[in-house]
C-alpha positions as CSV (number, residue, x, y, z in Angstrom):
1,X,7.2,-24.4,-7.3
2,X,8.6,-21.2,-5.9
3,X,8.2,-20.6,-2.2
4,X,6.8,-17.2,-1.4
5,X,6.9,-15.4,1.9
6,X,4.4,-12.5,2.3
7,X,5.0,-10.2,5.2
8,X,2.3,-7.7,6.3
9,X,-1.4,-8.4,6.2
10,X,-2.8,-5.0,6.7
11,X,-5.6,-3.3,4.8
12,X,-3.7,-3.8,1.5
13,X,-1.5,-6.8,2.4
14,X,-4.3,-9.2,3.2
15,X,-6.3,-8.9,-0.1
16,X,-3.0,-9.1,-2.0
17,X,-1.9,-12.2,-0.1
18,X,-5.3,-13.7,-1.0
19,X,-4.4,-13.4,-4.7
20,X,-1.4,-15.7,-4.1
21,X,-3.6,-18.1,-2.0
22,X,-6.1,-18.3,-4.9
23,X,-3.2,-19.1,-7.3
24,X,-2.3,-22.1,-5.0
25,X,1.3,-21.0,-4.6
26,X,3.3,-22.3,-1.7
27,X,3.0,-19.4,0.7
28,X,4.3,-18.5,4.1
29,X,2.6,-15.6,5.9
30,X,3.8,-13.4,8.7
31,X,1.9,-10.5,10.3
32,X,2.7,-8.5,13.4
33,X,-0.8,-9.5,14.7
34,X,-0.6,-13.3,14.3
35,X,-4.4,-13.9,14.4
36,X,-4.8,-12.4,10.9
37,X,-2.2,-14.7,9.4
38,X,-3.7,-17.7,11.2
39,X,-7.2,-17.0,10.0
40,X,-6.1,-16.6,6.3
41,X,-4.0,-19.8,6.5
42,X,-6.9,-21.8,8.0
43,X,-9.2,-20.5,5.3
44,X,-6.7,-21.5,2.6
45,X,-6.1,-25.0,4.0
46,X,-9.9,-25.6,4.1
47,X,-10.2,-24.6,0.4
48,X,-7.3,-26.8,-0.6
49,X,-8.7,-29.8,1.2
50,X,-12.1,-29.2,-0.4
51,X,-10.5,-29.4,-3.8
52,X,-8.3,-32.5,-2.9
53,X,-5.1,-30.7,-3.9
54,X,-3.3,-31.3,-0.7
55,X,-2.1,-34.7,-1.9
56,X,-0.2,-33.0,-4.7
57,X,1.6,-30.7,-2.3
58,X,0.2,-27.5,-4.0
59,X,-1.3,-24.5,-2.4
60,X,0.2,-25.0,1.0
61,X,-0.1,-22.0,3.3
62,X,1.8,-21.8,6.6
63,X,2.2,-19.1,9.2
64,X,5.6,-18.1,10.5
65,X,6.2,-16.9,14.1
66,X,8.7,-14.3,13.0
67,X,9.9,-12.5,9.9
68,X,13.2,-14.4,10.0
69,X,11.4,-17.8,10.0
70,X,9.1,-16.6,7.2
71,X,11.9,-15.9,4.7
72,X,14.5,-18.5,5.6
73,X,13.6,-20.9,2.7
74,X,11.7,-18.4,0.5
75,X,12.5,-17.9,-3.2
76,X,10.5,-14.7,-3.2
77,X,9.9,-12.4,-0.2
78,X,7.2,-9.8,-0.4
79,X,6.9,-7.0,2.1
80,X,3.8,-4.8,2.3
81,X,4.1,-2.7,5.4
82,X,2.9,0.6,6.8
83,X,6.0,2.8,6.0
84,X,9.8,3.2,6.1
85,X,10.2,2.6,9.9
86,X,8.2,-0.7,9.7
87,X,10.2,-1.8,6.7
88,X,13.5,-1.0,8.4
89,X,12.5,-3.0,11.4
90,X,11.6,-6.0,9.4
91,X,14.7,-5.6,7.2
92,X,16.9,-6.0,10.3
93,X,15.2,-9.4,10.9
94,X,15.1,-10.8,7.4
95,X,18.4,-9.6,5.8
96,X,20.6,-12.2,7.6
97,X,18.2,-15.0,6.6
98,X,17.7,-14.2,2.9
99,X,19.3,-17.0,0.9
100,X,21.4,-16.4,-2.3
101,X,19.2,-16.3,-5.4
102,X,16.2,-15.0,-3.5
103,X,14.2,-11.9,-4.6
104,X,13.0,-9.4,-2.0
105,X,10.1,-7.4,-3.5
106,X,9.4,-4.3,-1.4
107,X,5.8,-3.2,-2.1
108,X,5.2,-0.6,0.6
109,X,5.1,3.1,0.0
110,X,8.4,4.2,1.4
111,X,10.0,6.5,-1.2
112,X,13.1,6.0,-3.3
113,X,15.6,7.2,-0.6
114,X,14.6,4.3,1.7
115,X,14.8,1.8,-1.2
116,X,18.3,3.0,-1.9
117,X,19.1,2.6,1.8
118,X,17.9,-1.0,1.7
119,X,19.8,-1.7,-1.4
120,X,23.1,-1.0,0.4
121,X,22.1,-3.6,3.1
122,X,21.0,-6.5,0.8
123,X,23.3,-9.5,0.9
124,X,25.2,-10.5,-2.2
125,X,23.2,-12.8,-4.4
126,X,19.8,-11.3,-3.3
127,X,17.9,-9.2,-5.8
128,X,15.9,-6.2,-4.4
129,X,12.9,-5.0,-6.4
130,X,10.8,-2.0,-5.5
131,X,7.2,-2.6,-6.6
132,X,4.6,-0.4,-4.9
133,X,1.1,-0.5,-6.2
134,X,-1.5,2.0,-7.5
135,X,-5.0,1.5,-6.2
136,X,-6.7,0.8,-2.9
137,X,-8.4,-2.2,-1.1
138,X,-11.1,-2.6,-3.7
139,X,-8.6,-3.1,-6.5
140,X,-6.4,-5.3,-4.3
141,X,-9.3,-7.6,-3.7
142,X,-10.1,-7.8,-7.4
143,X,-6.4,-8.4,-8.5
144,X,-6.5,-5.2,-10.5
145,X,-3.8,-3.1,-8.8
146,X,-1.3,-1.3,-10.9
147,X,2.2,-2.6,-10.0
148,X,5.1,-0.1,-10.5
149,X,8.2,-2.3,-10.7
150,X,11.7,-0.8,-10.4
151,X,15.0,-2.7,-10.7
152,X,15.5,-6.1,-12.1
153,X,12.0,-7.5,-11.9
154,X,12.2,-10.1,-14.7
155,X,12.5,-13.0,-12.3
156,X,9.4,-12.0,-10.3
157,X,7.2,-10.3,-12.9
158,X,5.0,-13.5,-13.1
159,X,4.3,-13.3,-9.4
160,X,3.7,-9.5,-9.4
161,X,1.2,-10.0,-12.2
162,X,-1.0,-11.9,-9.8
163,X,-1.8,-8.5,-8.2
164,X,-2.5,-6.7,-11.5
165,X,-0.8,-5.2,-14.6
166,X,2.9,-4.6,-14.1
167,X,4.6,-1.4,-15.4
168,X,8.4,-1.6,-15.5
169,X,9.5,1.9,-14.4
170,X,13.3,1.7,-14.7
171,X,16.2,1.3,-12.3
172,X,15.9,0.3,-8.6
173,X,14.0,3.1,-6.8
174,X,12.1,4.3,-9.8
175,X,8.9,2.4,-8.8
176,X,9.0,4.0,-5.4
177,X,9.6,7.4,-6.9
178,X,6.7,7.1,-9.4
179,X,4.4,5.9,-6.6
180,X,5.3,9.0,-4.6
181,X,4.4,11.2,-7.5
182,X,1.1,9.4,-8.1
183,X,0.1,9.4,-4.4
184,X,1.0,13.1,-4.1
185,X,-1.2,14.0,-7.0
186,X,-4.1,11.9,-5.7
187,X,-3.9,13.2,-2.2
188,X,-3.6,16.7,-3.4
189,X,-6.6,16.2,-5.7
190,X,-8.7,14.9,-2.8
191,X,-7.8,17.9,-0.6
192,X,-8.6,20.3,-3.5
193,X,-12.1,18.7,-3.9
194,X,-12.6,19.0,-0.2
195,X,-11.8,22.7,-0.3
196,X,-14.0,23.2,-3.3
197,X,-16.9,21.6,-1.4
198,X,-16.0,23.8,1.6
199,X,-16.4,26.8,-0.8
200,X,-19.7,25.4,-2.1
201,X,-20.9,25.1,1.5
202,X,-19.9,28.7,2.2
203,X,-21.8,29.8,-0.8
204,X,-24.9,27.9,0.1
205,X,-24.9,25.6,-2.9
206,X,-26.7,22.2,-2.9
207,X,-24.1,19.5,-2.1
208,X,-25.4,17.1,-4.8
209,X,-25.3,19.9,-7.4
210,X,-21.8,20.9,-6.5
211,X,-20.5,17.4,-6.4
212,X,-22.1,16.5,-9.7
213,X,-20.6,19.6,-11.4
214,X,-17.1,18.7,-10.1
215,X,-17.5,15.0,-11.1
216,X,-18.4,16.1,-14.7
217,X,-15.1,18.0,-15.0
218,X,-11.4,17.3,-15.1
219,X,-11.4,16.5,-11.3
220,X,-13.7,13.5,-11.8
221,X,-11.2,11.0,-10.6
222,X,-10.4,13.0,-7.5
223,X,-14.1,13.4,-6.8
224,X,-14.7,9.7,-7.0
225,X,-11.8,9.1,-4.5
226,X,-12.8,11.9,-2.2
227,X,-16.3,10.5,-1.7
228,X,-15.5,6.8,-1.7
229,X,-16.7,4.8,1.3
230,X,-15.6,1.4,0.1
231,X,-11.8,1.9,0.1
232,X,-9.4,2.5,3.0
233,X,-6.7,5.2,3.1
234,X,-6.2,6.5,6.6
235,X,-5.2,10.2,7.1
236,X,-2.1,8.9,8.9
237,X,-1.0,7.3,5.7
238,X,-1.7,10.5,3.7
239,X,0.5,12.3,6.2
240,X,3.3,9.7,5.7
241,X,3.2,9.9,1.9
242,X,2.9,13.7,1.6
243,X,5.7,14.1,4.2
244,X,8.0,11.9,2.0
245,X,7.2,14.2,-0.9
246,X,7.7,17.5,0.8
247,X,11.0,16.4,2.2
248,X,12.2,15.7,-1.4
249,X,11.6,19.2,-2.9
250,X,9.7,22.4,-2.3
251,X,5.9,21.8,-2.7
252,X,4.1,24.8,-1.2
253,X,0.6,23.5,-2.2
254,X,1.3,20.1,-0.7
255,X,2.5,21.7,2.5
256,X,-1.0,23.1,2.9
257,X,-2.4,19.7,2.1
258,X,-0.2,18.2,4.7
259,X,-1.6,20.5,7.3
260,X,-5.2,19.4,6.4
261,X,-4.3,15.7,6.8
262,X,-2.3,16.2,9.9
263,X,-5.3,17.7,11.5
264,X,-7.5,14.9,10.3
265,X,-5.0,12.3,11.5
266,X,-5.1,13.9,15.0
267,X,-8.9,13.2,15.1
268,X,-9.4,9.6,16.4
269,X,-12.7,9.4,14.5
270,X,-11.0,10.0,11.2
271,X,-7.5,8.3,11.2
272,X,-8.8,4.8,10.6
273,X,-11.8,5.6,8.5
274,X,-12.4,6.0,4.8
275,X,-11.3,9.0,2.7
276,X,-14.7,10.5,2.8
277,X,-14.4,11.1,6.6
278,X,-11.1,13.0,6.0
279,X,-12.9,15.1,3.3
280,X,-15.6,15.9,5.8
281,X,-13.0,16.9,8.3
282,X,-11.4,19.3,5.8
283,X,-14.7,20.8,4.8
284,X,-15.7,21.5,8.4
285,X,-12.3,22.1,10.0
286,X,-12.0,25.2,12.2
287,X,-9.2,27.2,10.6
288,X,-9.3,30.0,13.2
289,X,-7.5,27.9,15.8
290,X,-4.1,26.1,15.6
291,X,-4.4,22.4,15.5
292,X,-2.2,20.5,17.9
């Protein structure tokens, strides 16, 4: 069976890794905070022993002390990290250890420019695939993410399908490009709903009535995301994604959105909370002063 290394057990990475654990695939985990990897590995071993599968050598889950150790014998390496800087740091560690014939599947939201940068560093014989995902923690836990796969993903599509339906987007970097487009639209939609509710507040409208009217119209999806309390998408991540977009081309509306989320990210009560907290921040933000 293919040996898989999964690097990054954050809010998205952990439920995604659980899909591979459930499939009883030989898996090596690495996380910057070792306790998260240790806990998941211990849980997986207990399940395997309970099903008496250990004797057949399937479903083994181990924890690596470093990214280099994690990928040394892997056939498929998956990275799900916070952003471009985190991916670059891990790339420095794993690139010398990737073996010929291995696939590196980069699933973080890093933008196409960073993917192209990584492609220039990948050793000969290693195939880089960019495969960011659509959806948040709820869909990751259910195995219903949308996977946007760019590059030659044929050899790993069966692995990617464990996370949800796979869409082949085109050449290397196209998955990251499409993810940037999707995230920009979603984040912009959330900010638009927040401002619409700010207007409703100013006009003295009942919150439930305003929310219901918006949810019944073309912004229904954005309304659902704006008021979701069971998904995680920190304002700091929104800043990262929108910054990638606005550095690509002129997006005046998204520049304003970026200002909203930068202010939310500066609030320690918002940055690690759900989207609804950021929406509340936008609705109540004092626009008469300059945010630091």
